One Martini backbone bead per residue (centre of mass of N, CA, C, O) as a GRO file, in nm:
protein
  444
    1MET     BB    1  -0.750   6.014   4.241
    2PRO     BB    2  -0.888   5.781   4.396
    3LEU     BB    3  -1.078   5.713   4.165
    4GLU     BB    4  -0.866   5.650   3.952
    5TYR     BB    5  -0.720   5.428   4.117
    6ALA     BB    6  -0.965   5.238   4.149
    7LEU     BB    7  -1.040   5.204   3.847
    8ARG     BB    8  -0.775   5.072   3.759
    9TYR     BB    9  -0.826   4.804   3.916
   10VAL     BB   10  -1.090   4.730   3.784
   11TYR     BB   11  -0.980   4.702   3.487
   12ARG     BB   12  -0.772   4.485   3.554
   13ALA     BB   13  -0.981   4.277   3.648
   14CYS     BB   14  -1.127   4.260   3.374
   15ILE     BB   15  -0.902   4.128   3.215
   16VAL     BB   16  -0.890   3.868   3.380
   17SER     BB   17  -1.188   3.785   3.345
   18ASP     BB   18  -1.185   3.765   3.036
   19TYR     BB   19  -0.970   3.546   3.032
   20VAL     BB   20  -1.132   3.331   3.185
   21LEU     BB   21  -1.382   3.323   3.002
   22PHE     BB   22  -1.225   3.246   2.746
   23TYR     BB   23  -1.117   2.977   2.859
   24LEU     BB   24  -1.396   2.844   2.906
   25LEU     BB   25  -1.491   2.848   2.615
   26LEU     BB   26  -1.263   2.674   2.491
   27GLN     BB   27  -1.289   2.424   2.682
   28ASN     BB   28  -1.597   2.367   2.579
   29LEU     BB   29  -1.546   2.361   2.255
   30PHE     BB   30  -1.245   2.243   2.272
   31GLU     BB   31  -0.952   2.066   2.206
   32PRO     BB   32  -0.668   2.028   2.350
   33ARG     BB   33  -0.318   1.999   2.280
   34PHE     BB   34  -0.265   1.997   2.582
   35SER     BB   35  -0.209   1.959   2.883
   36LEU     BB   36  -0.306   2.083   3.183
   37LYS     BB   37  -0.026   2.155   3.285
   38GLN     BB   38   0.065   2.313   3.031
   39GLN     BB   39  -0.165   2.519   3.028
   40ARG     BB   40  -0.103   2.658   3.297
   41TRP     BB   41   0.168   2.778   3.212
   42ILE     BB   42   0.070   2.939   2.967
   43TYR     BB   43  -0.151   3.108   3.108
   44ALA     BB   44   0.024   3.225   3.331
   45GLY     BB   45   0.212   3.380   3.142
   46ALA     BB   46  -0.003   3.545   3.000
   47ALA     BB   47  -0.123   3.681   3.252
   48LEU     BB   48   0.135   3.833   3.330
   49LEU     BB   49   0.157   4.005   3.075
   50LEU     BB   50  -0.123   4.140   3.105
   51SER     BB   51  -0.075   4.260   3.384
   52ALA     BB   52   0.169   4.433   3.311
   53ALA     BB   53   0.023   4.599   3.094
   54ALA     BB   54  -0.212   4.702   3.284
   55CYS     BB   55  -0.032   4.870   3.488
   56VAL     BB   56   0.026   5.103   3.254
   57MET     BB   57  -0.279   5.140   3.255
   58ASN     BB   58  -0.574   5.269   3.222
   59GLU     BB   59  -0.911   5.269   3.155
   60THR     BB   60  -0.786   5.369   2.875
   61PHE     BB   61  -0.736   5.197   2.593
   62PRO     BB   62  -0.550   5.158   2.341
   63ALA     BB   63  -0.576   5.033   2.029
   64TRP     BB   64  -0.312   4.862   2.023
   65PHE     BB   65  -0.379   4.693   2.274
   66GLU     BB   66  -0.639   4.568   2.172
   67LEU     BB   67  -0.519   4.432   1.928
   68ILE     BB   68  -0.311   4.254   2.077
   69TYR     BB   69  -0.507   4.114   2.266
   70TRP     BB   70  -0.693   3.980   2.047
   71GLY     BB   71  -0.462   3.845   1.888
   72ALA     BB   72  -0.381   3.661   2.126
   73MET     BB   73  -0.646   3.516   2.154
   74LEU     BB   74  -0.653   3.392   1.870
   75LEU     BB   75  -0.381   3.250   1.891
   76PHE     BB   76  -0.456   3.068   2.125
   77CYS     BB   77  -0.685   2.917   1.984
   78LEU     BB   78  -0.513   2.803   1.741
   79LEU     BB   79  -0.267   2.668   1.909
   80LEU     BB   80  -0.423   2.520   2.176
   81TYR     BB   81  -0.652   2.419   1.970
   82LYS     BB   82  -0.870   2.214   1.834
   83GLY     BB   83  -1.023   2.224   1.511
   84ASN     BB   84  -1.210   2.420   1.336
   85PHE     BB   85  -1.098   2.709   1.213
   86ALA     BB   86  -1.361   2.867   1.174
   87TYR     BB   87  -1.479   2.807   1.454
   88ARG     BB   88  -1.259   2.954   1.618
   89VAL     BB   89  -1.293   3.230   1.496
   90THR     BB   90  -1.592   3.266   1.559
   91ALA     BB   91  -1.568   3.248   1.870
   92VAL     BB   92  -1.393   3.501   1.901
   93VAL     BB   93  -1.585   3.705   1.766
   94TYR     BB   94  -1.830   3.658   1.955
   95PHE     BB   95  -1.681   3.736   2.215
   96TYR     BB   96  -1.607   4.025   2.129
   97ILE     BB   97  -1.892   4.128   2.064
   98SER     BB   98  -2.022   4.071   2.336
   99LEU     BB   99  -1.845   4.247   2.515
  100ASN     BB  100  -1.889   4.522   2.366
  101THR     BB  101  -2.195   4.530   2.378
  102PHE     BB  102  -2.217   4.521   2.688
  103GLN     BB  103  -2.068   4.781   2.727
  104TYR     BB  104  -2.262   4.967   2.577
  105LEU     BB  105  -2.526   4.903   2.723
  106THR     BB  106  -2.434   4.946   3.023
  107SER     BB  107  -2.327   5.234   2.988
  108ALA     BB  108  -2.605   5.356   2.927
  109VAL     BB  109  -2.719   5.293   3.210
  110LYS     BB  110  -2.501   5.438   3.371
  111GLY     BB  111  -2.549   5.721   3.253
  112ARG     BB  112  -2.839   5.749   3.370
  113ILE     BB  113  -2.758   5.726   3.666
  114ASP     BB  114  -2.561   5.963   3.677
  115GLN     BB  115  -2.773   6.185   3.585
  116TYR     BB  116  -2.995   6.140   3.830
  117TYR     BB  117  -2.791   6.088   4.102
  118SER     BB  118  -2.512   6.193   4.155
  119PRO     BB  119  -2.268   6.045   4.264
  120SER     BB  120  -2.029   5.966   4.454
  121VAL     BB  121  -1.723   5.841   4.473
  122ILE     BB  122  -1.802   5.569   4.595
  123THR     BB  123  -2.052   5.519   4.423
  124SER     BB  124  -1.901   5.518   4.151
  125VAL     BB  125  -1.730   5.272   4.205
  126LEU     BB  126  -1.978   5.081   4.249
  127VAL     BB  127  -2.103   5.123   3.975
  128VAL     BB  128  -1.862   5.020   3.807
  129ILE     BB  129  -1.854   4.744   3.931
  130ALA     BB  130  -2.147   4.663   3.860
  131TRP     BB  131  -2.111   4.700   3.559
  132GLN     BB  132  -1.877   4.489   3.516
  133VAL     BB  133  -2.027   4.251   3.639
  134LEU     BB  134  -2.260   4.249   3.444
  135VAL     BB  135  -2.097   4.195   3.193
  136ARG     BB  136  -1.983   3.915   3.295
  137VAL     BB  137  -2.254   3.779   3.341
  138LEU     BB  138  -2.349   3.797   3.048
  139LEU     BB  139  -2.105   3.653   2.926
  140ALA     BB  140  -2.149   3.385   3.078
  141ALA     BB  141  -2.428   3.331   2.953
  142VAL     BB  142  -2.330   3.315   2.660
  143ILE     BB  143  -2.128   3.086   2.704
  144TRP     BB  144  -2.338   2.884   2.784
  145PHE     BB  145  -2.492   2.898   2.517
  146PHE     BB  146  -2.259   2.809   2.327
  147THR     BB  147  -2.195   2.532   2.472
  148HIS     BB  148  -2.511   2.429   2.443
  149HIS     BB  149  -2.466   2.529   2.116
  150ARG     BB  150  -2.301   2.359   1.932
  151ILE     BB  151  -2.110   2.339   1.624
  152GLU     BB  152  -2.153   2.017   1.535
  153SER     BB  153  -1.956   1.770   1.336
  154ASP     BB  154  -1.862   1.472   1.156
  155PHE     BB  155  -1.859   1.674   0.932
  156SER     BB  156  -1.804   1.888   0.690
  157ILE     BB  157  -1.848   2.226   0.699
  158PRO     BB  158  -1.941   2.459   0.514
  159ALA     BB  159  -1.810   2.768   0.452
  160GLY     BB  160  -2.078   2.925   0.430
  161TYR     BB  161  -2.160   2.913   0.726
  162TRP     BB  162  -1.925   3.086   0.843
  163SER     BB  163  -1.953   3.333   0.664
  164MET     BB  164  -2.243   3.411   0.748
  165MET     BB  165  -2.183   3.450   1.048
  166LEU     BB  166  -1.968   3.672   1.017
  167VAL     BB  167  -2.128   3.874   0.861
  168VAL     BB  168  -2.359   3.911   1.066
  169ALA     BB  169  -2.176   3.993   1.304
  170PHE     BB  170  -2.028   4.238   1.172
  171ALA     BB  171  -2.279   4.394   1.088
  172GLY     BB  172  -2.403   4.424   1.368
  173TYR     BB  173  -2.157   4.560   1.502
  174PHE     BB  174  -2.147   4.802   1.318
  175GLY     BB  175  -2.424   4.910   1.394
  176ILE     BB  176  -2.358   4.944   1.695
  177TYR     BB  177  -2.111   5.135   1.664
  178VAL     BB  178  -2.256   5.364   1.516
  179MET     BB  179  -2.488   5.417   1.712
  180ASN     BB  180  -2.312   5.474   1.968
  181ASP     BB  181  -2.207   5.752   1.828
  182ALA     BB  182  -2.475   5.890   1.686
  183MET     BB  183  -2.714   5.806   1.900
  184ARG     BB  184  -2.740   6.100   2.073
  185ASP     BB  185  -2.797   6.322   2.299
  186ALA     BB  186  -2.740   6.619   2.464
  187ASP     BB  187  -2.586   6.432   2.701
  188ASN     BB  188  -2.434   6.194   2.552
  189LEU     BB  189  -2.661   5.975   2.531
  190LEU     BB  190  -2.813   5.698   2.473
  191THR     BB  191  -3.078   5.618   2.315
  192VAL     BB  192  -3.350   5.419   2.332
  193PRO     BB  193  -3.363   5.324   2.036
  194ALA     BB  194  -3.063   5.247   2.019
  195PHE     BB  195  -3.065   5.040   2.239
  196CYS     BB  196  -3.274   4.846   2.105
  197ALA     BB  197  -3.121   4.808   1.839
  198GLU     BB  198  -2.863   4.685   1.957
  199LEU     BB  199  -3.002   4.446   2.091
  200LEU     BB  200  -3.118   4.325   1.829
  201LEU     BB  201  -2.855   4.285   1.675
  202TYR     BB  202  -2.732   4.089   1.879
  203LEU     BB  203  -2.959   3.876   1.883
  204SER     BB  204  -2.927   3.806   1.584
  205SER     BB  205  -2.641   3.688   1.611
  206VAL     BB  206  -2.721   3.466   1.815
  207SER     BB  207  -2.942   3.331   1.641
  208VAL     BB  208  -2.746   3.236   1.426
  209TRP     BB  209  -2.598   3.036   1.596
  210TYR     BB  210  -2.844   2.865   1.666
  211PHE     BB  211  -2.929   2.799   1.378
  212TYR     BB  212  -2.658   2.655   1.291
  213ALA     BB  213  -2.665   2.442   1.510
  214GLN     BB  214  -2.928   2.311   1.408
  215LEU     BB  215  -2.844   2.271   1.114
  216ALA     BB  216  -2.601   2.086   1.170
  217ALA     BB  217  -2.764   1.865   1.316
  218GLU     BB  218  -2.956   1.806   1.078
  219ARG     BB  219  -2.733   1.739   0.875
  220ASP     BB  220  -2.609   1.508   1.033
  221ALA     BB  221  -2.863   1.330   1.035
  222ASN     BB  222  -2.895   1.306   0.726
  223LEU     BB  223  -2.608   1.187   0.673
  224ARG     BB  224  -2.641   0.940   0.857
  225ARG     BB  225  -2.876   0.826   0.709
  226GLY     BB  226  -2.738   0.799   0.437
  227LEU     BB  227  -2.505   0.619   0.538
  228MET     BB  228  -2.681   0.388   0.641
  229GLU     BB  229  -2.813   0.327   0.369
  230ARG     BB  230  -2.551   0.272   0.221
  231GLU     BB  231  -2.451   0.039   0.403
  232GLN     BB  232  -2.701  -0.138   0.367
  233GLU     BB  233  -2.676  -0.165   0.066
  234THR     BB  234  -2.398  -0.295   0.068
  235GLN     BB  235  -2.478  -0.543   0.235
  236LYS     BB  236  -2.701  -0.646   0.060
  237GLN     BB  237  -2.522  -0.696  -0.188
  238PHE     BB  238  -2.330  -0.887  -0.048
  239TYR     BB  239  -2.537  -1.108   0.040
  240GLU     BB  240  -2.642  -1.162  -0.249
  241GLU     BB  241  -2.372  -1.260  -0.352
  242LEU     BB  242  -2.336  -1.495  -0.162
  243LYS     BB  243  -2.589  -1.640  -0.242
  244ASN     BB  244  -2.505  -1.679  -0.541
  245VAL     BB  245  -2.255  -1.845  -0.477
  246TYR     BB  246  -2.397  -2.070  -0.321
  247ASP     BB  247  -2.591  -2.152  -0.551
  248GLY     BB  248  -2.366  -2.213  -0.752
  249PHE     BB  249  -2.241  -2.450  -0.592
  250ARG     BB  250  -2.494  -2.627  -0.589
  251ARG     BB  251  -2.531  -2.639  -0.896
  252LEU     BB  252  -2.248  -2.750  -0.961
  253ARG     BB  253  -2.275  -3.011  -0.800
  254HIS     BB  254  -2.519  -3.122  -0.959
  255GLU     BB  255  -2.384  -3.105  -1.241
  256MET     BB  256  -2.134  -3.280  -1.191
  257LYS     BB  257  -2.274  -3.547  -1.168
  258ASN     BB  258  -2.380  -3.547  -1.456
  259HIS     BB  259  -2.113  -3.511  -1.602
  260VAL     BB  260  -1.970  -3.768  -1.495
  261MET     BB  261  -2.180  -3.969  -1.600
  262TYR     BB  262  -2.167  -3.895  -1.898
  263MET     BB  263  -1.851  -3.931  -1.937
  264ARG     BB  264  -1.846  -4.231  -1.857
  265LEU     BB  265  -2.027  -4.334  -2.086
  266MET     BB  266  -1.840  -4.236  -2.316
  267LEU     BB  267  -1.590  -4.390  -2.223
  268GLN     BB  268  -1.720  -4.675  -2.245
  269ALA     BB  269  -1.796  -4.621  -2.560
  270ARG     BB  270  -1.548  -4.471  -2.700
  271GLU     BB  271  -1.638  -4.146  -2.729
  272TYR     BB  272  -1.392  -3.924  -2.769
  273GLU     BB  273  -1.499  -3.691  -2.938
  274LYS     BB  274  -1.751  -3.626  -2.768
  275LEU     BB  275  -1.587  -3.578  -2.510
  276ALA     BB  276  -1.424  -3.333  -2.609
  277VAL     BB  277  -1.667  -3.151  -2.679
  278TYR     BB  278  -1.788  -3.156  -2.390
  279LEU     BB  279  -1.544  -3.026  -2.248
  280ASP     BB  280  -1.554  -2.759  -2.407
  281GLU     BB  281  -1.833  -2.674  -2.309
  282ILE     BB  282  -1.769  -2.662  -2.010
  283GLU     BB  283  -1.536  -2.455  -2.028
  284SER     BB  284  -1.702  -2.220  -2.160
  285GLN     BB  285  -1.909  -2.196  -1.924
  286SER     BB  286  -1.694  -2.147  -1.681
  287GLU     BB  287  -1.570  -1.871  -1.770
  288GLY     BB  288  -1.840  -1.698  -1.681
  289GLN     BB  289  -1.803  -1.839  -1.355
  290GLN     BB  290  -1.587  -1.693  -1.214
  291ILE     BB  291  -1.405  -1.683  -0.906
  292LEU     BB  292  -1.253  -1.444  -0.721
  293VAL     BB  293  -0.931  -1.502  -0.566
  294VAL     BB  294  -0.730  -1.276  -0.351
  295THR     BB  295  -0.817  -1.359  -0.048
  296GLU     BB  296  -0.866  -1.488   0.276
  297ASN     BB  297  -1.091  -1.293   0.299
  298TYR     BB  298  -1.417  -1.350   0.243
  299TYR     BB  299  -1.552  -1.065   0.239
  300VAL     BB  300  -1.357  -0.906   0.064
  301ASN     BB  301  -1.378  -1.103  -0.175
  302GLY     BB  302  -1.680  -1.058  -0.234
  303VAL     BB  303  -1.663  -0.759  -0.306
  304VAL     BB  304  -1.445  -0.773  -0.529
  305ASP     BB  305  -1.589  -0.976  -0.706
  306GLN     BB  306  -1.842  -0.815  -0.766
  307LYS     BB  307  -1.691  -0.569  -0.902
  308TYR     BB  308  -1.540  -0.736  -1.110
  309GLN     BB  309  -1.785  -0.848  -1.265
  310TYR     BB  310  -1.909  -0.568  -1.328
  311ALA     BB  311  -1.669  -0.450  -1.484
  312ARG     BB  312  -1.659  -0.667  -1.705
  313SER     BB  313  -1.956  -0.612  -1.814
  314ARG     BB  314  -1.833  -0.301  -1.893
  315GLY     BB  315  -1.535  -0.333  -2.018
  316ILE     BB  316  -1.336  -0.345  -1.757
  317GLU     BB  317  -1.027  -0.338  -1.656
  318MET     BB  318  -0.894  -0.552  -1.380
  319GLU     BB  319  -0.660  -0.511  -1.113
  320VAL     BB  320  -0.574  -0.742  -0.839
  321SER     BB  321  -0.440  -0.672  -0.491
  322VAL     BB  322  -0.493  -0.879  -0.201
  323LEU     BB  323  -0.322  -0.859   0.132
  324LEU     BB  324  -0.499  -1.046   0.360
  325PRO     BB  325  -0.607  -1.176   0.626
  326GLU     BB  326  -0.864  -1.358   0.751
  327THR     BB  327  -0.823  -1.179   1.003
  328LEU     BB  328  -0.948  -0.884   1.174
  329GLU     BB  329  -0.983  -0.618   1.393
  330LEU     BB  330  -1.168  -0.476   1.241
  331GLU     BB  331  -1.450  -0.399   1.092
  332VAL     BB  332  -1.521  -0.555   0.802
  333MET     BB  333  -1.765  -0.380   0.702
  334ASP     BB  334  -1.611  -0.117   0.687
  335LEU     BB  335  -1.411  -0.207   0.474
  336CYS     BB  336  -1.630  -0.287   0.266
  337SER     BB  337  -1.746   0.000   0.233
  338VAL     BB  338  -1.499   0.136   0.127
  339LEU     BB  339  -1.451  -0.046  -0.114
  340SER     BB  340  -1.726  -0.018  -0.249
  341ASN     BB  341  -1.717   0.294  -0.291
  342LEU     BB  342  -1.452   0.310  -0.452
  343LEU     BB  343  -1.533   0.113  -0.678
  344ASP     BB  344  -1.778   0.264  -0.776
  345ASN     BB  345  -1.627   0.523  -0.853
  346ALA     BB  346  -1.432   0.385  -1.056
  347ILE     BB  347  -1.649   0.278  -1.250
  348GLU     BB  348  -1.779   0.555  -1.302
  349GLY     BB  349  -1.507   0.698  -1.399
  350CYS     BB  350  -1.475   0.515  -1.670
  351ARG     BB  351  -1.665   0.679  -1.811
  352GLY     BB  352  -1.538   0.755  -2.137
  353ALA     BB  353  -1.289   0.606  -2.150
  354ALA     BB  354  -1.063   0.485  -2.367
  355ALA     BB  355  -0.912   0.289  -2.134
  356PRO     BB  356  -1.061   0.103  -1.918
  357LYS     BB  357  -0.916   0.107  -1.583
  358ILE     BB  358  -0.841  -0.093  -1.283
  359THR     BB  359  -0.658  -0.056  -0.970
  360VAL     BB  360  -0.595  -0.285  -0.700
  361VAL     BB  361  -0.453  -0.209  -0.363
  362VAL     BB  362  -0.430  -0.434  -0.078
  363LYS     BB  363  -0.272  -0.382   0.249
  364LEU     BB  364  -0.056  -0.463   0.520
  365VAL     BB  365   0.089  -0.186   0.714
  366LYS     BB  366   0.139  -0.300   0.985
  367GLU     BB  367  -0.141  -0.129   1.149
  368TYR     BB  368  -0.232  -0.083   0.845
  369ILE     BB  369  -0.469  -0.030   0.592
  370SER     BB  370  -0.403  -0.027   0.245
  371ILE     BB  371  -0.563   0.183  -0.009
  372ASN     BB  372  -0.531   0.150  -0.380
  373ILE     BB  373  -0.710   0.336  -0.631
  374THR     BB  374  -0.731   0.318  -0.988
  375ASN     BB  375  -0.854   0.527  -1.273
  376THR     BB  376  -0.964   0.596  -1.566
  377VAL     BB  377  -1.028   0.908  -1.749
  378LYS     BB  378  -1.149   1.155  -1.952
  379GLU     BB  379  -1.106   1.367  -1.712
  380ASP     BB  380  -1.040   1.609  -1.481
  381VAL     BB  381  -1.252   1.622  -1.209
  382LEU     BB  382  -1.109   1.835  -1.009
  383LYS     BB  383  -1.153   2.093  -1.179
  384LYS     BB  384  -1.480   2.083  -1.164
  385ASN     BB  385  -1.467   1.885  -0.881
  386PRO     BB  386  -1.295   1.924  -0.594
  387HIS     BB  387  -1.528   1.790  -0.385
  388LEU     BB  388  -1.679   1.542  -0.511
  389LEU     BB  389  -1.950   1.594  -0.622
  390THR     BB  390  -2.231   1.505  -0.730
  391SER     BB  391  -2.397   1.470  -1.065
  392LYS     BB  392  -2.652   1.413  -0.950
  393LYS     BB  393  -2.967   1.515  -0.868
  394ASP     BB  394  -2.955   1.347  -0.584
  395ARG     BB  395  -2.744   1.462  -0.362
  396GLU     BB  396  -2.833   1.375  -0.073
  397PHE     BB  397  -2.805   1.044  -0.153
  398HIS     BB  398  -2.544   1.034  -0.371
  399GLY     BB  399  -2.314   1.231  -0.221
  400LEU     BB  400  -2.158   0.981  -0.019
  401GLY     BB  401  -1.905   0.824  -0.094
  402THR     BB  402  -1.666   0.999   0.017
  403GLN     BB  403  -1.799   1.040   0.298
  404VAL     BB  404  -1.796   0.752   0.389
  405VAL     BB  405  -1.490   0.717   0.380
  406ARG     BB  406  -1.411   0.947   0.573
  407ASP     BB  407  -1.572   0.844   0.816
  408LEU     BB  408  -1.451   0.557   0.847
  409VAL     BB  409  -1.144   0.630   0.862
  410ALA     BB  410  -1.179   0.816   1.113
  411ARG     BB  411  -1.250   0.582   1.316
  412TYR     BB  412  -0.931   0.465   1.236
  413ASP     BB  413  -0.714   0.687   1.219
  414GLY     BB  414  -0.753   0.802   0.921
  415VAL     BB  415  -0.711   0.852   0.568
  416ALA     BB  416  -0.821   1.046   0.270
  417GLU     BB  417  -0.730   1.052  -0.083
  418PHE     BB  418  -0.756   1.268  -0.379
  419GLY     BB  419  -0.670   1.233  -0.737
  420CYS     BB  420  -0.524   1.375  -1.053
  421THR     BB  421  -0.318   1.221  -1.325
  422ASN     BB  422  -0.311   1.170  -1.645
  423GLN     BB  423  -0.604   1.042  -1.647
  424VAL     BB  424  -0.568   0.951  -1.331
  425PHE     BB  425  -0.745   0.829  -1.074
  426TYR     BB  426  -0.704   0.855  -0.712
  427ALA     BB  427  -0.743   0.638  -0.415
  428GLN     BB  428  -0.664   0.688  -0.069
  429ALA     BB  429  -0.638   0.463   0.221
  430MET     BB  430  -0.632   0.460   0.589
  431MET     BB  431  -0.652   0.187   0.835
  432LYS     BB  432  -0.681   0.090   1.150
  433ASN     BB  433  -0.608  -0.230   1.294
  434CYS     BB  434  -0.882  -0.193   1.495
  435ARG     BB  435  -1.091  -0.155   1.730
  436GLN     BB  436  -1.321   0.089   1.783
  437ASP     BB  437  -1.321   0.112   2.095
  438ARG     BB  438  -1.012   0.133   2.120
  439GLN     BB  439  -0.977   0.382   1.937
  440ARG     BB  440  -1.140   0.580   2.113
  441ARG     BB  441  -0.961   0.571   2.357
  442THR     BB  442  -0.700   0.670   2.219
  443VAL     BB  443  -0.800   0.947   2.123
  444SER     BB  444  -0.912   1.049   2.413
   0.00000   0.00000   0.00000
């Protein structure tokens, strides 16, 4: 009885320690939804419930209690913390697998100690305490490993990453579970080969976490490089267009002097018919050199004008309404990159459409810049390509248009949505009109 009584308190303490370690894992991996004070009340209430449940349990917990316990852990993670849903589920699964695997492995060591040394009652309690402390130390080491190798990305991580991690983790744990029951010797103790195999299976699961953490970091770096190249390309095109406009103004000014002088000579000679023909020629030449002025913001106007002229050259009708002030709080080049990418996608989307047409509406709505661009399409692209992946062969460098938009609007606490109805594709984006450093402080 004294041994059973002591062990009961040991196992109750284990529940609390698991709870604390799980809290540390979540705090280091994810951003809490509530303030620290609110979290304390929530976790304190949950700890009391768990403690009360543990008081009526002995060292052997029934299956339903374990199911409720880990279900509550998963629910806590999903409700109290922000972040990728799949990432949060994966973290809970790896914590659960780590805890149970360490229990299996250390219990095998404890069984061998009990077999050879036949400890007394007091020594048995000390061995159990040492066993459970070792489990928690190993678990703390794994939590340190997970938190120092976060699977972080500023871009959406493909679902296949998480699926593969969970498949490997569950497959490894299933092998551990089966071997822990099947591969035992005559004394009902885990065999040495089974012990080594279980350890290797668990290490393979942990290595998959590390592999995907490195893979996500490398993918992030590649995407950032691609985004930077795309933004630089957009800026280069924009500055080239500004240079062309400036050169056009210089050329127009020089030609205007000649036109005025020539018309004055014809006027003095009373050659009115020749003068009328000459004016018609000038008017016809200037029609192909119109500069679209839609907004007071010079940079935004330059981007829209460039895409407008390009769309017209491809026979695409384009209606533009841009109502923005001359100066904006946000980085104007970020806004120009969003517009440039959305307009490029719209022009490309008009390919094959029966009546190619693009409508652009950009305006300031309170403290947000609203961008709404629609274009006619040949067919609903979202049915065949719901994630808007590029159809070009070089996906790594060309499939970044929508990703650029999502990344940039996210910097300004914005959203981007894409859809298609009745052969009209629409792209909508909202960007907060504030400086990026200020926005970062607000989010954090």
